[in-house]
N, C-alpha and C positions, 0 to 999 in steps of 0.2 A: 338610480335617480341621477337624472344630468344636474349638473352646476346651474347655478343661476349668467354665472359666465359661457354655458355653451346655447342659452335660448336667443334665438334669431342673429348669433355671432358667428355663423361660421362662415369660410372665404369664398370672397365673390372676387369678381373680374377689379372691383374699385379698389381690392386690398391685399392683393393675393397674386402674384404673378410668378412664374419658373422661374429660378435663377439659371442663368447662362451664360459665360463670360465675352459671350458673340458682341452682348448689348455694349461692352465697352466702347469697339470701337466706333459704333453709331452715338455713344454719347462724345467721345473726342474729338470726334470729326464736325460735331455739332457747335461745341464749344470753343474747339482749339484750331480751327481748319487751317489758318495759316500759317500756324507750328511745325517745325519740320519734324515728321515724324523716319525715315527711314534714309540713312546714308550708306551709299557702297559703290565704292570707286567714286567715278566722274557722277554718277547716280544719284539725284535728289528729289524726296516726296516729300512733301505735304502730307498731311492729316485727310485732308479733304480728299488728293487724288488718289491716299493709302485704302479710303474707305471707298470711293469710284473703282479702285482696280480689284479689290476684294468681291461687292458686289457684281461686278465684271466675269470676273472667275466662275460665283455663284450660279448666277444668270447664263453665263454658258454652260455650266455644266447639268445646269435642269433644259435647256435646250435639248441634249444628249439622252433625257432619259433620266439620271441619275436622281435619284429621291429618296426620302426617310428612309436608314438603315442600310445603304448602300453604302460597301467601303471605296474610299480612295485614295490609293497609296501616293506617294511623295516619296521619292530617292534622290535629296536635293542637297548640298551643303548649305551653310548657313546665309543665304542670299533673299533676297525681294519675296521671291515667288515663295519661297518657304513660308516664312511670315504669314504673307496671303491664304498659304493654304491651311491655317488657324484659324482662319475668320472665312472665308468663300466657301471649302467644304461643309462647314457644320450651319450655314446661313440655312442652307436647303434639306437639312437633318441629314446626313448622310456623316463618314463618318472617316476622320480623319487617321490612317497607317503610316507613319513617318517610317523609312524604314531606317538602317542601321548602314549606311553611306561604306561601310569594309570590309558586308557580309559576300560569302561568295554568292554563285550562281547558281547551286543544289540550297540554300540555306533561304536564298530572297524565292526560291520557286514555291519551294514550303510554304512561307509567310503567303505569297501572293493566293494560292492553291488554298490554302485554309483560313483564310480570312476573307475570301470570295471576292479578292478586289474586281473592279467594273472598269477601273482607268487606274493610270500606273500616269503619274508626270516625274519627268528625269530628265537631270542636267545631263549634258554630255560627255561629263568625263565620267561615266557610268556608264558609257550605252553599252561598252562589248561585255561586261556582266549582265546586264538586265536583257541584250538580246540571246543570251546563254541563257539565263533565267527562262523568260518566256517563251523561249523552244522549246521545253520539257511541259510544258502545260496544252494541254488541250483545247480550253476554251480561255484562249489571254486575252488579257486587258487592254483596252483602250491607252497607246501609247499619245503623249504629247510631251515633245521635245523643249528642253529650256535651254535654250543660247546665252549665254551667260559672258558677258564681255570680259568681266577678267579671269574666266578661263580663259579664252582666245584660240581656240585650237579644237579639233573635234569632230564629229561629220557626228551629222543630226541624226539619231535615234528613230524620228520619226519624219515625216511629211508635216507631220500638224505642230503647228510652231504654237509654242505656250504666248507670246503677246499677238500671234494672230486670232488665237483662240480667245483669251478675253476682249478683243480690241468689239468682236461678234456679241460680245455679251451687256447687258444694260446696265450704265452707271448708276441706274435708279430703282435698278431692280427692289422692288418687294416682298423683302425674305421675312420669313416665318420665325419668333422664337420657337426653341422644341415645344413638342406637344405636353411632354411630361422633363421635370426635371433631371428624372432618372435618367433620360432615354440616351445612349451612347454617344459620345464626341468624338473619340480617339481610341485607338485599340495601337498597344505598343510592346512588342514580343521579349522578351526575356533572350539573355544572352547563350538559353541552351547548351550551355558545357555538356552536359548528357542527357542524351536524347535531344528530341524537338525541341524548338525553345515554345513556350507558353505565351497566349495572347492574352497580354490583363488590358482592360477596358477601365476605362475611364469614362463620367456621367458630366453632364455639366454643370450639375449643382455642384461637384468635387472638386471640378475643373474653375469655377467660379469663386469658392468658396479659399481654397490653395494660392488662388492668385493675388487674392486680398491679403494672406497670411503672411504671405514672402514682403510685400510694399511693408506689414505695418510693425511685422517681426525688425526688416532693415534700416525701419527711418526713413522710405527713403523720398517722403516729400512731393511736390508736383515737379515735370519736370526734368527727373532724370536723365545725364547720357550712357547706355548701357551699351556695353560693345560685347556683343555678342562671340566670346571664347567657350563657349558649350554648348555641344553640337544641340539643334531644336531637336533632332531626331530620336534624343535621350530624355526619356519621360516629359516630348513633349517642351525642350527644355525648361525642365524644371516648372513647369509651368511661364513662366517670364516672357513669353509671346504675350500674354494675356496680363502679365503683371504688369511691364512698362506701357503697354497701350491704354490702362486702365487710368495711369495716373498721365497720362500726356505724356511720356517719356521721346525720348530719339535713340532707335534702333542703328546701333550701327554694324553693319554686317561684314564678316572674316569669314571668307572659304574654306580657310584650316588655322590651325594655331602656328604661328610664325612670331617665338618671342621678341626680335626686334621692331616687326611691324605692327605686335600688339605697341609697344611705349612710343610707337610715332603716332601710332594712332590716338594710343591716350592723353598724349600731348597736343595735338594738331586737332584733336572736337572735344574736350575738354571732360575726357569721359570720367563719369561717381561713377558705373559701377560695373562688376562682370563677375563672371562667376566659373567654377571649375575646379577640376580636381589639384590636388599640392605640386604634381608633377606640372601643371600651367605657372605655378609661382617659382618653382624650383628653375622652369627654363628663363623666367624673368631674372635671377642671379645670377645664369649662367649663361649673358649675353655679356660678347667682350665688350671689354671698358673702353675701346675707341671707338664702340657702335653704339653706348647704351647713351638714350637719353634720360636725361632727369625731369623728373614729376615734379611739375610748379603747384600741384593744387592736390588736394586729397581726395585719393580712390580708395576704394569699399572692392574686396572680394569677400566673396563667398566662397568658402570651399567645405568639400562633403566626405564626409566618412570617415578611414583616420587621418588624424590629422598633421600638419606638418611637424616636424622634428622642430624644440627648442631654437638651435640654430638656427632653422629656415623661417621663421614666426621674425625672432627678431632682426635679420637681417630686411628680408618683406617689407616690416614695420617702418625700417630706417629709410625706407625710398618712397616714402609718404601714402605708403596701403596698408589698410588698415584690415583682419583678419576679423569675418564671421564665421564661426563654423558651425554646421548642422548635418544632420543625418535624415535618412530618408531612404525609398527603396521604389524601384519601377511600381510598386503594388501601392504605392501610397503618392502616386503623384509628383515624385522626386524630395524632395526639404520636406517632412511636419515635425522635427524637433529643433532648437537652436543651442548653442551655448549661451544665453541670457546674460548680457558682460554685465557687471555693477560696479558702477564708481572707485569702489573699496579696494579695488582689481587693481590700478592703474597703475599704484608706486608699490608693486610687489617688484622682486630679481625677477628677470628675464626667465627665468628656465623654471620657477613659480607660476609666472603669467601665460608661460609657456601648456605649462601644465593644468591651470587651469580651462585655457581652451583647446584642450584637447580633450576637455569632455565633451559626447553629444549632448548634454544638457538636459534640458525642457520640454515639455511638450509646445508646440503651436498654439495657438488660441484659438484656433478653426480645427484642429484636432480633438477629442473628445476625450479620449486616455491614454498610456501609456504605462504599460507593468516593466517590472525584471520580475518573472517570477518561474515556479516547479514549472518545465514543461509539461509535468506529469500531473502535479495535483493542480496547477494554476493556481498558488497560493504567493502570495510576494515574500520574496529571499527577503532579508534583514536591511535596515540602510546603513551600513556597514562600512561600505567601501569594496569589501571582501569577497563577499558570497557571488558567486556566479552565479547566474539565471539566464533563463531567452528572452530576448526583449519584446514585448507584445504592443500594440499599438489597437485600437480601434477607432471609430465616427465618421466624419460623414467623407474625409479625404482618404480612404480606404478603396480601393478599387472595387467594381461592380463583380467583379469573380475572373474568371479565365476562360477562355470561348473554349465552346465545345470541350471541357473540362469539367465537368460537376465532380468527377473523386479528388481531382487537386482543390478545386475549390473549398469543399466542405471539410478536407484535409487543413487547407491554412485557415480556417476561419477557427477551426476545431473549439468548444468550451466559450464563444461568443468572442472572441479574439483574435485580430493577424498576428499567426507565426511565423515572426520575420527570419527566425534560423540563424541572429546573430547573439551572441553570448556579450553580458555586459554585468557589471553593476551597479547599486544605488549609494549615491553618497547620502549623510547625515543630512543633507540640505537636498535630497532631494533627486540633484543632478545625475542621470546616467552616465558612464562612461563603457563603451562597447572594450570590449578585450578580444574579440575576437569571432570567426564567423564558426558557427556549430560544426560546421564541418574542416576548418581551420587547425583549431585548439590541437593541440599534440599532448599525448597522454603519454609518458617517458616514466616508468616506472611506479605508474600510479599515481604521477603528480601531474596536473595539468600543467602547460606553460601557457602562456600568452604568449602565441607570435607579434604581436603589436609590441609588448614590452621588448622583444628580443630586439625589433625592428629600429625601436629607440634608441636602443643602445648601441647601435652599427650607426644610425646616422648622427650617432655624437663625433664620430670619430671625424676627422679631420679630411682625410684623402675619398671620405665614401659620397657617390653621387647619388646612388638609388640603393634598394639594400630591401629587399623580401627572404622571409624565413617560414617553412614550411615543416614537414613531419619526413623523415627518410626512418625508411622500415632499419630496426635494429634486434638482431636474436636475444641482445641481455635486456633489452629497456624494453623493446616492443615498439617505439620512435626512440629518435634524436630530431632534435631542431637542426635544420642544413640550411646556412644559410647561401644566397646569390646575392654578388655584390657586384653594381658598376662602380669604379672610380670614377674620381674626375681626370679629365684630361690632363693637367698640370700636375695631378699625382707621382709622387716619388715611388718605386718600385715599394710594394706593399702587399708583405706573403701572408698565406695563411696563417701563420704561427702567430704575426701579427696580429689578427681580426681578435682572433682568439684570446689573445692574454688582453689585448681593450675588454671585451666582455667582459671578460673575467675578475677583471677589475670595477665593475658595474651591477654586475647580474648574479645570482644563485647560481653554484657550481654545475647542478642540474640543468639551468635554463643557457647554458654556455654553449654555444654550437659547436657541435662535435664534425662538423664538415661545412667550407669555404670554398663556394665555386666562386667564380673571376667570370664575367658575362654581361651583354644586354638581356634587359629584363622585357622580355613579351607583356605588349601592352594590349590591350582594346583600343578601339578607337574614343573612345571618352577620356583615356590615361591611367585606366585601372590597371594593376597588375595581373596577368595571369596565372592564382597560382598553379591552376589544375595543368598549365603543363607543366612548369615546375614540379610538379606534385611530382609525374609520370621521368623528369630528370632524375628525378633525386632518386627513385628507386631503381633507378638505370645504371647509378653507378655501386661499381664493383668495391 
C-alpha cells in the first residue's frame, strides 16, 4: 500500500536534477565572473575566462568525436590545463583519467590500454615517458601537447597544441549535465604495488558530495585562496578542484612541491588553505632560516594518513599554520573522515593536543557510515581505544567499483561495507585512530606491534628527519621491527645504538626496533613512504 506521501509526489524536472560538480563552475562564473580564479606564474584568469576555457575544451573534444563514457587521460602537473580538465572533460559526459606523473612507461601504457583512453593531454616535461608508453599500444590515443611557460623547455609531444586546440572550441558551448548522477566522472588508478593497478571509478554524485563535504568540515567560507601543493592527479586532488570552484576561491597553481616557493606564494597571494602529506609540512620546517619567509596571516593545512609527530605539529602551528587531520583512500574520493576539533582541546599541552590531532576522527557529514570492526564477523569492536579492528566505510562517497574487475569490487564491498585494509581502534568518544595498514602490522612473538606507534617514538628524537618501520623476518620471534631513518642535515653523529636506546625509554621492550638502517626513504609522488620497498630491503639484511 503506497504512502500518502508517494501519491502524485514523484520526482519531476521541476524538483529533481542529477548532482554533478560540473555545475559549480557555471554558477561561480555567473555570480563572480570578474573574481580571480587561477594564478599560475604570470598567468591570471578570472572565473568567466576559466569557464570559457573549460567550455572550449569540451567543445573541441566533442568536435573530435569524444562522447559520453569515453576516457580522456591527462599527464599534467598542477597547472591551469589540469584544472580545466576537471570540468571540460565531464561537460560532455567523458571520463577524466588523471595519470600519476611519476609513473614509468610500462605502467602508463597499461593504464591507457585498460582505461581505453581516446585522448591524452600531456605536459612537455613528460613527453619522453609518454612517447615510450604509447609506442607499446596498438591503438594509441590522440595526443595533445601542453606547453606550460612555467616549464620553459622541452620538445613538443604532439603537433596538436593545447592552446590551439581549445581556441577552436566554442566558449559558449552548451554542455549537458550527466544523464545519470551515477555516470562515471573520473578514473583513478591505485598504486599497484603488487600486480597491475586497479582502476577506481568515481561518479558525479560522489564527487559533488565530497567536494561540498571538504568545504563544510574545513569551514572554508567563500573566496578562499588555495595553493596546489597536493597533486591534482591524486584522487582528483581530493576533490578540491571542485571544492574551491564551488566556493569561488582562487586556485594558485604549483608545478612541483618546493618548500621555499610555497612560503613565498603563501605570503605573496595571501594563501589561506593547502593540502598535502606530512612531508610537505616537514619540508616547510626545514627551509633554511635565511630563506624562510614569515607567514603574516592565518593558514590552514589539511594533512592525511598518519598524523605528523607532536614536535612537527607544534612547530608548524607556531609558523601560523593550523593543521586539520583527515583520512581517506583513492576508493573514497580522498578524505572522508576528519579529526573534528573541539574548543576544549585548545588549552591542552602540545603533546596531548598532538595526540588528539593524531586521530583520524569521525565521518564527514557526506559519508553514511564508518565502523571499526572484526573483518570476519563484521561486528564492531569495543570503543575502548585498545581493541584493533579493520576500518570500514559506506555511503555515497565510496567508488562505483574497480573498472573491469568485478571480483575485486565484490571483495572490497563484502558485507555491505567498503573494506579499507586499515587497522584502527575506536575511542570512547567515537573517534577512530589508525594503528596500521593490515599489511604493515608487525606480529612479533604473537604480539601485534603498530608501526605507527614506533614511528611516533622515532620522530621524537631531535636528530630524526623522517622514519619508517617495517617487519623484518626473525627466526625466533617471527618478525621484529626494523626502522629506516633519515637524519637531519645538521644532526651530530647518531648510531643505531643511540636510536634503540631512545626508543627503549619510550616503548615496551618488544616494540623497540631491533634493527636501524640510516638512509633516504623511498616515496611516491604524493609523499607517501613506499613501505613495500623497505620491506624488501629489510628481508635482504643479513
